[in-house]
PDB file of the backbone (N, CA, C, O) and the ligand in Angstrom, with CONECT records:
HET     ZN  A 101       1
ATOM      1  N   MET A   1     -18.195   0.685 -18.599  1.00  0.00           N
ATOM      2  CA  MET A   1     -17.494   1.562 -17.562  1.00  0.00           C
ATOM      3  C   MET A   1     -17.148   0.399 -16.395  1.00  0.00           C
ATOM      4  O   MET A   1     -17.990  -0.362 -15.919  1.00  0.00           O
ATOM      5  N   PRO A   2     -15.891   0.428 -16.083  1.00  0.00           N
ATOM      6  CA  PRO A   2     -15.292  -0.096 -15.181  1.00  0.00           C
ATOM      7  C   PRO A   2     -15.729   0.390 -13.915  1.00  0.00           C
ATOM      8  O   PRO A   2     -16.032   1.579 -13.811  1.00  0.00           O
ATOM      9  N   ASP A   3     -15.804  -0.429 -12.877  1.00  0.00           N
ATOM     10  CA  ASP A   3     -16.107  -0.050 -11.445  1.00  0.00           C
ATOM     11  C   ASP A   3     -14.775   0.785 -10.858  1.00  0.00           C
ATOM     12  O   ASP A   3     -13.670   0.252 -10.754  1.00  0.00           O
ATOM     13  N   GLN A   4     -15.034   2.095 -10.512  1.00  0.00           N
ATOM     14  CA  GLN A   4     -14.019   2.824  -9.937  1.00  0.00           C
ATOM     15  C   GLN A   4     -13.977   2.739  -8.621  1.00  0.00           C
ATOM     16  O   GLN A   4     -13.105   3.380  -8.034  1.00  0.00           O
ATOM     17  N   THR A   5     -14.749   2.070  -8.003  1.00  0.00           N
ATOM     18  CA  THR A   5     -14.560   1.984  -6.280  1.00  0.00           C
ATOM     19  C   THR A   5     -14.028   0.509  -6.047  1.00  0.00           C
ATOM     20  O   THR A   5     -14.603  -0.255  -5.272  1.00  0.00           O
ATOM     21  N   ALA A   6     -12.974   0.177  -6.715  1.00  0.00           N
ATOM     22  CA  ALA A   6     -12.333  -1.002  -6.295  1.00  0.00           C
ATOM     23  C   ALA A   6     -11.926  -0.820  -4.811  1.00  0.00           C
ATOM     24  O   ALA A   6     -11.471   0.240  -4.379  1.00  0.00           O
ATOM     25  N   ASP A   7     -12.120  -1.909  -4.077  1.00  0.00           N
ATOM     26  CA  ASP A   7     -11.838  -1.805  -2.746  1.00  0.00           C
ATOM     27  C   ASP A   7     -10.501  -2.292  -2.368  1.00  0.00           C
ATOM     28  O   ASP A   7     -10.391  -3.492  -2.114  1.00  0.00           O
ATOM     29  N   PHE A   8      -9.521  -1.564  -2.300  1.00  0.00           N
ATOM     30  CA  PHE A   8      -8.254  -2.063  -2.235  1.00  0.00           C
ATOM     31  C   PHE A   8      -7.960  -2.522  -0.714  1.00  0.00           C
ATOM     32  O   PHE A   8      -8.876  -2.146   0.017  1.00  0.00           O
ATOM     33  N   ARG A   9      -7.207  -3.046  -0.203  1.00  0.00           N
ATOM     34  CA  ARG A   9      -6.677  -3.285   0.864  1.00  0.00           C
ATOM     35  C   ARG A   9      -5.338  -3.831   0.940  1.00  0.00           C
ATOM     36  O   ARG A   9      -4.853  -4.509   0.035  1.00  0.00           O
ATOM     37  N   VAL A  10      -4.626  -3.486   2.217  1.00  0.00           N
ATOM     38  CA  VAL A  10      -3.300  -3.758   2.395  1.00  0.00           C
ATOM     39  C   VAL A  10      -3.128  -5.306   2.344  1.00  0.00           C
ATOM     40  O   VAL A  10      -3.931  -6.038   2.923  1.00  0.00           O
ATOM     41  N   PRO A  11      -1.973  -5.834   1.578  1.00  0.00           N
ATOM     42  CA  PRO A  11      -1.980  -7.367   1.247  1.00  0.00           C
ATOM     43  C   PRO A  11      -1.750  -7.780   2.730  1.00  0.00           C
ATOM     44  O   PRO A  11      -1.192  -7.141   3.623  1.00  0.00           O
ATOM     45  N   ALA A  12      -2.359  -9.086   2.764  1.00  0.00           N
ATOM     46  CA  ALA A  12      -2.167 -10.008   4.007  1.00  0.00           C
ATOM     47  C   ALA A  12      -0.550 -10.639   3.872  1.00  0.00           C
ATOM     48  O   ALA A  12       0.132 -10.613   2.847  1.00  0.00           O
ATOM     49  N   ASP A  13      -0.190 -11.150   5.074  1.00  0.00           N
ATOM     50  CA  ASP A  13       1.023 -11.815   5.166  1.00  0.00           C
ATOM     51  C   ASP A  13       1.375 -12.688   4.035  1.00  0.00           C
ATOM     52  O   ASP A  13       2.548 -12.861   3.707  1.00  0.00           O
ATOM     53  N   THR A  14       0.358 -13.254   3.417  1.00  0.00           N
ATOM     54  CA  THR A  14       0.653 -14.433   2.363  1.00  0.00           C
ATOM     55  C   THR A  14       0.419 -13.641   0.911  1.00  0.00           C
ATOM     56  O   THR A  14       0.480 -14.301  -0.127  1.00  0.00           O
ATOM     57  N   GLU A  15       0.186 -12.412   0.873  1.00  0.00           N
ATOM     58  CA  GLU A  15      -0.245 -11.895  -0.468  1.00  0.00           C
ATOM     59  C   GLU A  15       0.743 -10.766  -0.719  1.00  0.00           C
ATOM     60  O   GLU A  15       1.597 -10.411   0.094  1.00  0.00           O
ATOM     61  N   ARG A  16       0.545 -10.232  -1.933  1.00  0.00           N
ATOM     62  CA  ARG A  16       1.378  -9.076  -2.303  1.00  0.00           C
ATOM     63  C   ARG A  16       0.506  -8.286  -3.441  1.00  0.00           C
ATOM     64  O   ARG A  16      -0.402  -8.895  -4.006  1.00  0.00           O
ATOM     65  N   TRP A  17       0.714  -7.285  -3.685  1.00  0.00           N
ATOM     66  CA  TRP A  17       0.133  -6.570  -4.954  1.00  0.00           C
ATOM     67  C   TRP A  17       1.016  -6.819  -6.082  1.00  0.00           C
ATOM     68  O   TRP A  17       2.238  -6.792  -5.939  1.00  0.00           O
ATOM     69  N   ARG A  18       0.442  -7.069  -7.227  1.00  0.00           N
ATOM     70  CA  ARG A  18       1.139  -7.063  -8.546  1.00  0.00           C
ATOM     71  C   ARG A  18       0.255  -6.149  -9.648  1.00  0.00           C
ATOM     72  O   ARG A  18      -0.964  -5.984  -9.601  1.00  0.00           O
ATOM     73  N   CYS A  19       1.026  -5.687 -10.487  1.00  0.00           N
ATOM     74  CA  CYS A  19       0.475  -4.702 -11.498  1.00  0.00           C
ATOM     75  C   CYS A  19       0.363  -5.691 -12.849  1.00  0.00           C
ATOM     76  O   CYS A  19       1.304  -6.131 -13.509  1.00  0.00           O
ATOM     77  N   ALA A  20      -0.930  -5.887 -13.040  1.00  0.00           N
ATOM     78  CA  ALA A  20      -1.269  -6.925 -14.376  1.00  0.00           C
ATOM     79  C   ALA A  20      -0.725  -6.147 -15.500  1.00  0.00           C
ATOM     80  O   ALA A  20      -0.509  -6.790 -16.527  1.00  0.00           O
ATOM     81  N   GLY A  21      -0.456  -4.863 -15.506  1.00  0.00           N
ATOM     82  CA  GLY A  21      -0.206  -4.134 -16.734  1.00  0.00           C
ATOM     83  C   GLY A  21       1.317  -4.320 -17.168  1.00  0.00           C
ATOM     84  O   GLY A  21       1.619  -4.328 -18.361  1.00  0.00           O
ATOM     85  N   CYS A  22       2.199  -4.458 -16.227  1.00  0.00           N
ATOM     86  CA  CYS A  22       3.556  -4.538 -16.377  1.00  0.00           C
ATOM     87  C   CYS A  22       4.429  -5.586 -15.617  1.00  0.00           C
ATOM     88  O   CYS A  22       5.610  -5.824 -15.873  1.00  0.00           O
ATOM     89  N   GLY A  23       3.740  -6.125 -14.725  1.00  0.00           N
ATOM     90  CA  GLY A  23       4.294  -7.044 -13.894  1.00  0.00           C
ATOM     91  C   GLY A  23       4.853  -6.620 -12.718  1.00  0.00           C
ATOM     92  O   GLY A  23       5.432  -7.483 -12.057  1.00  0.00           O
ATOM     93  N   ASN A  24       4.816  -5.328 -12.233  1.00  0.00           N
ATOM     94  CA  ASN A  24       5.567  -4.821 -11.226  1.00  0.00           C
ATOM     95  C   ASN A  24       5.068  -5.231  -9.823  1.00  0.00           C
ATOM     96  O   ASN A  24       3.862  -5.135  -9.599  1.00  0.00           O
ATOM     97  N   LEU A  25       5.909  -5.684  -8.853  1.00  0.00           N
ATOM     98  CA  LEU A  25       5.623  -6.204  -7.716  1.00  0.00           C
ATOM     99  C   LEU A  25       6.131  -5.473  -6.609  1.00  0.00           C
ATOM    100  O   LEU A  25       5.980  -5.955  -5.486  1.00  0.00           O
ATOM    101  N   THR A  26       6.738  -4.328  -6.759  1.00  0.00           N
ATOM    102  CA  THR A  26       7.460  -3.675  -5.828  1.00  0.00           C
ATOM    103  C   THR A  26       7.203  -2.365  -5.584  1.00  0.00           C
ATOM    104  O   THR A  26       7.471  -1.957  -4.453  1.00  0.00           O
ATOM    105  N   ARG A  27       6.703  -1.536  -6.455  1.00  0.00           N
ATOM    106  CA  ARG A  27       6.521  -0.072  -6.478  1.00  0.00           C
ATOM    107  C   ARG A  27       5.468   0.233  -6.832  1.00  0.00           C
ATOM    108  O   ARG A  27       5.044  -0.047  -7.953  1.00  0.00           O
ATOM    109  N   PHE A  28       4.727   0.955  -5.844  1.00  0.00           N
ATOM    110  CA  PHE A  28       3.463   1.653  -5.857  1.00  0.00           C
ATOM    111  C   PHE A  28       3.201   3.021  -5.129  1.00  0.00           C
ATOM    112  O   PHE A  28       3.798   3.402  -4.122  1.00  0.00           O
ATOM    113  N   ASP A  29       2.324   3.620  -5.722  1.00  0.00           N
ATOM    114  CA  ASP A  29       1.933   4.866  -5.162  1.00  0.00           C
ATOM    115  C   ASP A  29       0.531   4.429  -4.310  1.00  0.00           C
ATOM    116  O   ASP A  29      -0.420   3.906  -4.891  1.00  0.00           O
ATOM    117  N   VAL A  30       0.531   4.687  -2.990  1.00  0.00           N
ATOM    118  CA  VAL A  30      -0.584   4.213  -2.210  1.00  0.00           C
ATOM    119  C   VAL A  30      -1.334   5.615  -1.680  1.00  0.00           C
ATOM    120  O   VAL A  30      -0.723   6.404  -0.959  1.00  0.00           O
ATOM    121  N   THR A  31      -2.535   5.820  -2.049  1.00  0.00           N
ATOM    122  CA  THR A  31      -3.360   6.790  -1.351  1.00  0.00           C
ATOM    123  C   THR A  31      -4.169   6.138  -0.313  1.00  0.00           C
ATOM    124  O   THR A  31      -5.003   5.316  -0.692  1.00  0.00           O
ATOM    125  N   ARG A  32      -4.049   6.378   0.916  1.00  0.00           N
ATOM    126  CA  ARG A  32      -4.584   6.007   1.971  1.00  0.00           C
ATOM    127  C   ARG A  32      -5.297   6.896   3.270  1.00  0.00           C
ATOM    128  O   ARG A  32      -4.766   7.919   3.702  1.00  0.00           O
ATOM    129  N   THR A  33      -6.384   6.425   3.734  1.00  0.00           N
ATOM    130  CA  THR A  33      -6.659   7.365   4.907  1.00  0.00           C
ATOM    131  C   THR A  33      -6.573   6.366   6.241  1.00  0.00           C
ATOM    132  O   THR A  33      -6.882   5.177   6.162  1.00  0.00           O
ATOM    133  N   ARG A  34      -6.204   6.872   7.235  1.00  0.00           N
ATOM    134  CA  ARG A  34      -5.755   6.363   8.301  1.00  0.00           C
ATOM    135  C   ARG A  34      -6.432   7.062   9.522  1.00  0.00           C
ATOM    136  O   ARG A  34      -6.316   8.272   9.720  1.00  0.00           O
ATOM    137  N   ARG A  35      -7.190   6.176  10.377  1.00  0.00           N
ATOM    138  CA  ARG A  35      -7.591   6.976  11.462  1.00  0.00           C
ATOM    139  C   ARG A  35      -6.931   6.421  12.840  1.00  0.00           C
ATOM    140  O   ARG A  35      -7.213   5.281  13.208  1.00  0.00           O
ATOM    141  N   THR A  36      -6.163   7.134  13.502  1.00  0.00           N
ATOM    142  CA  THR A  36      -5.208   6.671  14.503  1.00  0.00           C
ATOM    143  C   THR A  36      -5.184   7.190  15.872  1.00  0.00           C
ATOM    144  O   THR A  36      -5.080   8.414  15.950  1.00  0.00           O
ATOM    145  N   THR A  37      -5.257   6.537  16.963  1.00  0.00           N
ATOM    146  CA  THR A  37      -4.804   7.311  18.117  1.00  0.00           C
ATOM    147  C   THR A  37      -3.411   7.291  18.628  1.00  0.00           C
ATOM    148  O   THR A  37      -2.831   6.213  18.763  1.00  0.00           O
ATOM    149  N   GLU A  38      -2.902   8.297  18.888  1.00  0.00           N
ATOM    150  CA  GLU A  38      -1.275   8.333  19.224  1.00  0.00           C
ATOM    151  C   GLU A  38      -1.042   8.755  20.596  1.00  0.00           C
ATOM    152  O   GLU A  38      -1.778   9.438  21.308  1.00  0.00           O
ATOM    153  N   TYR A  39      -0.018   8.296  20.834  1.00  0.00           N
ATOM    154  CA  TYR A  39       0.473   8.589  22.435  1.00  0.00           C
ATOM    155  C   TYR A  39       1.527   9.825  22.006  1.00  0.00           C
ATOM    156  O   TYR A  39       2.501   9.587  21.292  1.00  0.00           O
ATOM    157  N   TRP A  40       1.251  11.089  22.484  1.00  0.00           N
ATOM    158  CA  TRP A  40       1.876  12.095  22.417  1.00  0.00           C
ATOM    159  C   TRP A  40       2.726  12.470  23.554  1.00  0.00           C
ATOM    160  O   TRP A  40       2.161  13.034  24.492  1.00  0.00           O
ATOM    161  N   HIS A  41       4.047  12.240  23.633  1.00  0.00           N
ATOM    162  CA  HIS A  41       4.917  12.626  24.852  1.00  0.00           C
ATOM    163  C   HIS A  41       5.727  14.073  24.548  1.00  0.00           C
ATOM    164  O   HIS A  41       6.684  14.143  23.778  1.00  0.00           O
ATOM    165  N   PHE A  42       5.200  15.147  25.250  1.00  0.00           N
ATOM    166  CA  PHE A  42       6.022  16.289  25.210  1.00  0.00           C
ATOM    167  C   PHE A  42       6.954  16.161  26.456  1.00  0.00           C
ATOM    168  O   PHE A  42       6.760  15.629  27.549  1.00  0.00           O
ATOM    169  N   ASP A  43       7.992  16.801  25.956  1.00  0.00           N
ATOM    170  CA  ASP A  43       9.284  17.124  27.073  1.00  0.00           C
ATOM    171  C   ASP A  43       9.064  18.483  27.680  1.00  0.00           C
ATOM    172  O   ASP A  43       8.021  19.107  27.484  1.00  0.00           O
ATOM    173  N   LEU A  44       9.927  18.880  28.324  1.00  0.00           N
ATOM    174  CA  LEU A  44       9.681  20.025  29.362  1.00  0.00           C
ATOM    175  C   LEU A  44       9.791  21.034  28.390  1.00  0.00           C
ATOM    176  O   LEU A  44       9.047  21.983  28.639  1.00  0.00           O
ATOM    177  N   ALA A  45      10.500  21.165  27.312  1.00  0.00           N
ATOM    178  CA  ALA A  45      10.559  22.242  26.322  1.00  0.00           C
ATOM    179  C   ALA A  45       9.602  22.535  25.503  1.00  0.00           C
ATOM    180  O   ALA A  45       9.569  23.534  24.784  1.00  0.00           O
ATOM    181  N   GLY A  46       8.565  21.453  25.594  1.00  0.00           N
ATOM    182  CA  GLY A  46       7.319  21.518  24.562  1.00  0.00           C
ATOM    183  C   GLY A  46       7.662  20.606  23.226  1.00  0.00           C
ATOM    184  O   GLY A  46       6.823  20.559  22.327  1.00  0.00           O
ATOM    185  N   GLU A  47       8.836  19.925  23.115  1.00  0.00           N
ATOM    186  CA  GLU A  47       8.776  19.206  21.869  1.00  0.00           C
ATOM    187  C   GLU A  47       7.894  17.883  22.068  1.00  0.00           C
ATOM    188  O   GLU A  47       7.732  17.416  23.195  1.00  0.00           O
ATOM    189  N   VAL A  48       7.405  17.378  21.079  1.00  0.00           N
ATOM    190  CA  VAL A  48       6.529  16.114  21.004  1.00  0.00           C
ATOM    191  C   VAL A  48       7.265  15.109  20.426  1.00  0.00           C
ATOM    192  O   VAL A  48       8.051  15.441  19.539  1.00  0.00           O
ATOM    193  N   GLN A  49       7.176  13.856  20.760  1.00  0.00           N
ATOM    194  CA  GLN A  49       7.455  12.638  20.102  1.00  0.00           C
ATOM    195  C   GLN A  49       6.198  11.826  20.383  1.00  0.00           C
ATOM    196  O   GLN A  49       5.560  11.754  21.434  1.00  0.00           O
ATOM    197  N   VAL A  50       5.963  11.176  19.107  1.00  0.00           N
ATOM    198  CA  VAL A  50       4.864  10.117  19.018  1.00  0.00           C
ATOM    199  C   VAL A  50       5.300   8.862  19.301  1.00  0.00           C
ATOM    200  O   VAL A  50       5.960   8.238  18.470  1.00  0.00           O
ATOM    201  N   GLU A  51       4.978   8.343  20.516  1.00  0.00           N
ATOM    202  CA  GLU A  51       5.780   7.020  20.924  1.00  0.00           C
ATOM    203  C   GLU A  51       4.907   5.732  20.822  1.00  0.00           C
ATOM    204  O   GLU A  51       5.352   4.594  20.976  1.00  0.00           O
ATOM    205  N   GLU A  52       3.656   6.037  20.554  1.00  0.00           N
ATOM    206  CA  GLU A  52       2.880   4.912  20.366  1.00  0.00           C
ATOM    207  C   GLU A  52       1.701   5.339  19.282  1.00  0.00           C
ATOM    208  O   GLU A  52       1.182   6.454  19.333  1.00  0.00           O
ATOM    209  N   GLU A  53       1.345   4.391  18.340  1.00  0.00           N
ATOM    210  CA  GLU A  53       0.326   4.717  17.530  1.00  0.00           C
ATOM    211  C   GLU A  53      -0.524   3.188  17.201  1.00  0.00           C
ATOM    212  O   GLU A  53      -0.126   2.069  16.876  1.00  0.00           O
ATOM    213  N   THR A  54      -1.862   3.768  17.463  1.00  0.00           N
ATOM    214  CA  THR A  54      -2.719   2.419  17.161  1.00  0.00           C
ATOM    215  C   THR A  54      -3.582   2.834  16.035  1.00  0.00           C
ATOM    216  O   THR A  54      -4.091   3.955  16.059  1.00  0.00           O
ATOM    217  N   VAL A  55      -3.767   2.102  15.148  1.00  0.00           N
ATOM    218  CA  VAL A  55      -4.398   2.221  13.861  1.00  0.00           C
ATOM    219  C   VAL A  55      -5.799   1.870  13.994  1.00  0.00           C
ATOM    220  O   VAL A  55      -6.045   0.669  13.890  1.00  0.00           O
ATOM    221  N   ARG A  56      -6.895   2.758  14.226  1.00  0.00           N
ATOM    222  CA  ARG A  56      -8.372   2.420  14.320  1.00  0.00           C
ATOM    223  C   ARG A  56      -8.934   2.046  12.942  1.00  0.00           C
ATOM    224  O   ARG A  56      -9.640   1.037  12.957  1.00  0.00           O
ATOM    225  N   SER A  57      -8.794   2.559  11.925  1.00  0.00           N
ATOM    226  CA  SER A  57      -9.320   2.163  10.800  1.00  0.00           C
ATOM    227  C   SER A  57      -8.120   2.628   9.724  1.00  0.00           C
ATOM    228  O   SER A  57      -7.321   3.533   9.964  1.00  0.00           O
ATOM    229  N   GLU A  58      -8.149   1.827   8.484  1.00  0.00           N
ATOM    230  CA  GLU A  58      -7.583   2.171   7.587  1.00  0.00           C
ATOM    231  C   GLU A  58      -8.113   1.892   6.190  1.00  0.00           C
ATOM    232  O   GLU A  58      -8.559   0.771   5.945  1.00  0.00           O
ATOM    233  N   THR A  59      -8.093   2.810   5.286  1.00  0.00           N
ATOM    234  CA  THR A  59      -8.701   2.541   4.011  1.00  0.00           C
ATOM    235  C   THR A  59      -7.757   2.974   2.914  1.00  0.00           C
ATOM    236  O   THR A  59      -7.218   4.078   2.840  1.00  0.00           O
ATOM    237  N   VAL A  60      -7.627   1.979   2.081  1.00  0.00           N
ATOM    238  CA  VAL A  60      -6.731   2.375   0.886  1.00  0.00           C
ATOM    239  C   VAL A  60      -7.586   2.645  -0.333  1.00  0.00           C
ATOM    240  O   VAL A  60      -8.368   1.854  -0.859  1.00  0.00           O
ATOM    241  N   GLU A  61      -7.295   3.984  -0.728  1.00  0.00           N
ATOM    242  CA  GLU A  61      -8.023   4.592  -1.887  1.00  0.00           C
ATOM    243  C   GLU A  61      -7.775   4.258  -3.036  1.00  0.00           C
ATOM    244  O   GLU A  61      -8.561   3.912  -3.918  1.00  0.00           O
ATOM    245  N   ALA A  62      -6.562   4.362  -3.060  1.00  0.00           N
ATOM    246  CA  ALA A  62      -6.040   4.062  -4.789  1.00  0.00           C
ATOM    247  C   ALA A  62      -4.581   3.634  -4.649  1.00  0.00           C
ATOM    248  O   ALA A  62      -3.862   4.075  -3.752  1.00  0.00           O
ATOM    249  N   VAL A  63      -4.145   2.702  -5.629  1.00  0.00           N
ATOM    250  CA  VAL A  63      -2.981   2.171  -5.834  1.00  0.00           C
ATOM    251  C   VAL A  63      -2.483   2.197  -7.049  1.00  0.00           C
ATOM    252  O   VAL A  63      -2.974   1.538  -7.966  1.00  0.00           O
ATOM    253  N   THR A  64      -1.413   2.991  -7.187  1.00  0.00           N
ATOM    254  CA  THR A  64      -1.134   3.261  -8.792  1.00  0.00           C
ATOM    255  C   THR A  64       0.376   2.659  -8.822  1.00  0.00           C
ATOM    256  O   THR A  64       1.172   2.746  -7.887  1.00  0.00           O
ATOM    257  N   CYS A  65       0.638   1.980 -10.174  1.00  0.00           N
ATOM    258  CA  CYS A  65       1.888   1.488 -10.276  1.00  0.00           C
ATOM    259  C   CYS A  65       3.092   2.484 -10.665  1.00  0.00           C
ATOM    260  O   CYS A  65       2.935   3.320 -11.554  1.00  0.00           O
ATOM    261  N   ARG A  66       4.111   2.377 -10.070  1.00  0.00           N
ATOM    262  CA  ARG A  66       5.075   3.483 -10.151  1.00  0.00           C
ATOM    263  C   ARG A  66       5.763   3.307 -11.740  1.00  0.00           C
ATOM    264  O   ARG A  66       6.402   4.184 -12.321  1.00  0.00           O
ATOM    265  N   TRP A  67       5.496   2.139 -12.188  1.00  0.00           N
ATOM    266  CA  TRP A  67       6.167   1.894 -13.581  1.00  0.00           C
ATOM    267  C   TRP A  67       5.471   2.392 -14.666  1.00  0.00           C
ATOM    268  O   TRP A  67       6.014   3.115 -15.502  1.00  0.00           O
ATOM    269  N   CYS A  68       4.123   2.007 -14.725  1.00  0.00           N
ATOM    270  CA  CYS A  68       3.586   1.917 -15.957  1.00  0.00           C
ATOM    271  C   CYS A  68       2.317   3.005 -15.633  1.00  0.00           C
ATOM    272  O   CYS A  68       1.639   3.378 -16.590  1.00  0.00           O
ATOM    273  N   GLY A  69       2.072   3.406 -14.542  1.00  0.00           N
ATOM    274  CA  GLY A  69       0.870   4.397 -14.034  1.00  0.00           C
ATOM    275  C   GLY A  69      -0.239   3.959 -13.905  1.00  0.00           C
ATOM    276  O   GLY A  69      -1.097   4.740 -13.493  1.00  0.00           O
ATOM    277  N   ARG A  70      -0.603   2.600 -14.201  1.00  0.00           N
ATOM    278  CA  ARG A  70      -1.894   2.325 -14.207  1.00  0.00           C
ATOM    279  C   ARG A  70      -2.509   1.892 -12.811  1.00  0.00           C
ATOM    280  O   ARG A  70      -2.002   1.091 -12.025  1.00  0.00           O
ATOM    281  N   ALA A  71      -3.641   2.542 -12.666  1.00  0.00           N
ATOM    282  CA  ALA A  71      -4.353   2.321 -11.221  1.00  0.00           C
ATOM    283  C   ALA A  71      -5.646   1.319 -11.374  1.00  0.00           C
ATOM    284  O   ALA A  71      -6.442   1.032 -10.480  1.00  0.00           O
ATOM    285  N   ASP A  72      -5.653   0.911 -12.589  1.00  0.00           N
ATOM    286  CA  ASP A  72      -6.863  -0.133 -12.813  1.00  0.00           C
ATOM    287  C   ASP A  72      -6.461  -1.652 -12.991  1.00  0.00           C
ATOM    288  O   ASP A  72      -7.253  -2.541 -13.304  1.00  0.00           O
ATOM    289  N   ALA A  73      -5.130  -1.813 -12.748  1.00  0.00           N
ATOM    290  CA  ALA A  73      -4.511  -3.112 -13.002  1.00  0.00           C
ATOM    291  C   ALA A  73      -3.909  -3.918 -11.860  1.00  0.00           C
ATOM    292  O   ALA A  73      -3.431  -5.050 -11.925  1.00  0.00           O
ATOM    293  N   ILE A  74      -4.035  -3.024 -10.674  1.00  0.00           N
ATOM    294  CA  ILE A  74      -3.492  -3.734  -9.386  1.00  0.00           C
ATOM    295  C   ILE A  74      -4.276  -5.058  -9.012  1.00  0.00           C
ATOM    296  O   ILE A  74      -5.507  -5.076  -9.011  1.00  0.00           O
ATOM    297  N   GLU A  75      -3.594  -6.041  -8.728  1.00  0.00           N
ATOM    298  CA  GLU A  75      -4.425  -7.048  -8.156  1.00  0.00           C
ATOM    299  C   GLU A  75      -3.512  -7.790  -7.115  1.00  0.00           C
ATOM    300  O   GLU A  75      -2.292  -7.654  -7.027  1.00  0.00           O
ATOM    301  N   GLY A  76      -4.372  -8.659  -6.280  1.00  0.00           N
ATOM    302  CA  GLY A  76      -3.424  -9.245  -5.217  1.00  0.00           C
ATOM    303  C   GLY A  76      -3.099 -10.648  -5.584  1.00  0.00           C
ATOM    304  O   GLY A  76      -3.973 -11.373  -6.060  1.00  0.00           O
ATOM    305  N   VAL A  77      -1.958 -11.042  -5.397  1.00  0.00           N
ATOM    306  CA  VAL A  77      -1.573 -12.465  -5.836  1.00  0.00           C
ATOM    307  C   VAL A  77      -0.815 -12.981  -4.534  1.00  0.00           C
ATOM    308  O   VAL A  77      -0.394 -12.255  -3.634  1.00  0.00           O
ATOM    309  N   ASP A  78      -0.730 -14.208  -4.592  1.00  0.00           N
ATOM    310  CA  ASP A  78      -0.228 -15.151  -3.510  1.00  0.00           C
ATOM    311  C   ASP A  78       1.200 -14.801  -3.659  1.00  0.00           C
ATOM    312  O   ASP A  78       1.746 -14.677  -4.756  1.00  0.00           O
ATOM    313  N   ARG A  79       1.823 -14.636  -2.443  1.00  0.00           N
ATOM    314  CA  ARG A  79       3.278 -14.269  -2.617  1.00  0.00           C
ATOM    315  C   ARG A  79       4.187 -15.358  -3.115  1.00  0.00           C
ATOM    316  O   ARG A  79       5.215 -15.118  -3.747  1.00  0.00           O
ATOM    317  N   ALA A  80       3.730 -16.672  -2.778  1.00  0.00           N
ATOM    318  CA  ALA A  80       4.713 -17.626  -3.281  1.00  0.00           C
ATOM    319  C   ALA A  80       4.463 -18.001  -4.792  1.00  0.00           C
ATOM    320  O   ALA A  80       5.260 -18.739  -5.371  1.00  0.00           O
ATOM    321  N   SER A  81       3.304 -17.469  -5.457  1.00  0.00           N
ATOM    322  CA  SER A  81       3.219 -17.780  -6.889  1.00  0.00           C
ATOM    323  C   SER A  81       3.514 -16.467  -7.518  1.00  0.00           C
ATOM    324  O   SER A  81       3.336 -16.379  -8.732  1.00  0.00           O
ATOM    325  N   ALA A  82       3.992 -15.312  -6.776  1.00  0.00           N
ATOM    326  CA  ALA A  82       4.227 -14.301  -7.728  1.00  0.00           C
ATOM    327  C   ALA A  82       5.609 -14.577  -8.563  1.00  0.00           C
ATOM    328  O   ALA A  82       6.588 -15.066  -7.998  1.00  0.00           O
ATOM    329  N   ASP A  83       5.613 -14.283  -9.731  1.00  0.00           N
ATOM    330  CA  ASP A  83       6.870 -14.138 -10.637  1.00  0.00           C
ATOM    331  C   ASP A  83       7.652 -13.064 -10.465  1.00  0.00           C
ATOM    332  O   ASP A  83       7.376 -12.104 -11.184  1.00  0.00           O
ATOM    333  N   THR A  84       8.693 -12.929  -9.602  1.00  0.00           N
ATOM    334  CA  THR A  84       9.267 -11.912  -9.207  1.00  0.00           C
ATOM    335  C   THR A  84      10.250 -11.670 -10.486  1.00  0.00           C
ATOM    336  O   THR A  84      10.732 -10.546 -10.622  1.00  0.00           O
ATOM    337  N   ALA A  85      10.544 -12.638 -11.376  1.00  0.00           N
ATOM    338  CA  ALA A  85      11.573 -12.379 -12.496  1.00  0.00           C
ATOM    339  C   ALA A  85      10.887 -11.222 -13.324  1.00  0.00           C
ATOM    340  O   ALA A  85      11.613 -10.397 -13.879  1.00  0.00           O
ATOM    341  N   SER A  86       9.596 -11.138 -13.420  1.00  0.00           N
ATOM    342  CA  SER A  86       8.697 -10.484 -14.464  1.00  0.00           C
ATOM    343  C   SER A  86       8.689  -9.113 -13.855  1.00  0.00           C
ATOM    344  O   SER A  86       8.229  -8.212 -14.556  1.00  0.00           O
ATOM    345  N   ASP A  87       9.116  -8.830 -12.696  1.00  0.00           N
ATOM    346  CA  ASP A  87       9.265  -7.494 -12.126  1.00  0.00           C
ATOM    347  C   ASP A  87      10.187  -6.543 -12.814  1.00  0.00           C
ATOM    348  O   ASP A  87      11.352  -6.940 -12.772  1.00  0.00           O
ATOM    349  N   PRO A  88      10.010  -5.356 -13.463  1.00  0.00           N
ATOM    350  CA  PRO A  88      10.783  -4.509 -14.047  1.00  0.00           C
ATOM    351  C   PRO A  88      11.884  -4.192 -13.359  1.00  0.00           C
ATOM    352  O   PRO A  88      12.875  -3.885 -14.022  1.00  0.00           O
ATOM    353  N   ALA A  89      11.965  -4.190 -12.026  1.00  0.00           N
ATOM    354  CA  ALA A  89      12.896  -3.718 -11.155  1.00  0.00           C
ATOM    355  C   ALA A  89      14.141  -4.825 -11.148  1.00  0.00           C
ATOM    356  O   ALA A  89      15.323  -4.541 -10.954  1.00  0.00           O
ATOM    357  N   ALA A  90      13.587  -6.193 -11.413  1.00  0.00           N
ATOM    358  CA  ALA A  90      14.426  -7.353 -11.354  1.00  0.00           C
ATOM    359  C   ALA A  90      15.231  -7.445 -12.610  1.00  0.00           C
ATOM    360  O   ALA A  90      16.285  -8.068 -12.492  1.00  0.00           O
ATOM    361  N   GLY A  91      14.976  -6.993 -13.691  1.00  0.00           N
ATOM    362  CA  GLY A  91      15.570  -7.116 -14.891  1.00  0.00           C
ATOM    363  C   GLY A  91      16.372  -5.730 -15.602  1.00  0.00           C
ATOM    364  O   GLY A  91      16.920  -5.830 -16.700  1.00  0.00           O
TER     365      GLY A  91
HETATM  366 ZN    ZN A 101       2.280  -1.335 -14.114  1.00  0.00          ZN2+
END
């Protein structure tokens, strides 16, 4: 039984996600929970605009490949070493 509680995280500046199933590097469905503090600025008519957002915490719960639908094959790879030619979107 594979571990279903894989701890996804948003890729760092030097990383990116890659689907090991099909090579997709660019298209993912991301399910995440974010806890934020926002600066809500109401105008006199009562319409609100969110002018600032601070992310207090963020948890990526699931990442699913848009191409092949796999959620168990997403891995973090070095951006420099990612083979963009194998992305289905490139071909
Ligand atoms: Zn895929």
